[in-house]
C-alpha positions, 0 to 999 in steps of 0.5 A: 462373120455376123451382121446383126440387127435388133428389133425392140419395143420402142424409141428408148430401147432403140436409142440405148441399143444404138449407143451400145452397138453403134452402126447396127440397125435397130427397128421398133415394133412400136407395140408395147403394153399389157394388152398387146398379144404375142401373136401381134408382136410376132406378126410385126416382128416377122414383117420387120425381119422380112424387110431385112431381106436376109442381110442381117444375122442374127436378129436380136429381139428385145421385148418388154414382158409388161404385165404378162403372167408368163415367165420371160423364158415362156414368152421367148419360147412362145414368140419363137414358136409363132415366128417359126409358124410364120415361116422364119425357121431359117433365121438366126433369131435371138429373143429376149424379154426385159422383166417387166420393162426396159427400166428394170435394167436401169434400176438393177444398178441402183447406184445410178440414182445416188439416192438414200432410198433402199434398193429392192432385193430384186429389181426384175419383175417390178414396175421399173418406170414407177420405181424411177418416178418414186426416186426422181419425182418424175420420169421422161422415158426417151431422155432420162431413160436413155441418160440413166441407162448409159450411166449404168455400170453394165457389169452391175446390171448383169449381176443383178438382173436375170433378164439383162443377163439373158440378153447379154448371154444370148449375143456373145458373138456380137461385137457390141463393145460396151457389152463386153465385160467380165462376167 
């Protein structure tokens, strides 16, 4: 039986994952932005994993791609390799990158905005928070971001966002009822 824990970028992601998968520990790296190296993220994630003291498995890591040029799959591989080099090769670690940021998962369900503005053809890869600001006029990540995400039709997000689909598909054995939907 699994006993998962999550490691995420920041407070908004922590609140959302805590709502999607209640009762599961969610730790924050508090490292995000285009200047943060994958090595710095790996070092922080490794220290958080060690604090779990082998009590949680799998460990699901959700990081924003931000402005990095590498693809999400390349970043997953790079972070995974760095964690192995840091001695974490005995852990069930699942790594996901939101493309470009967590807000891209929100804009994947354009209907949540109830706007006449036309939805972009593809929402992964855009600057998600900028798109939300264009629609709403302003945007507060930790309040409006959480509210908007929790209003999203997650089946719609799954069908429109490859990075969200990769996240959901990486945890089929985790009991997060809000993520159990027809795919």
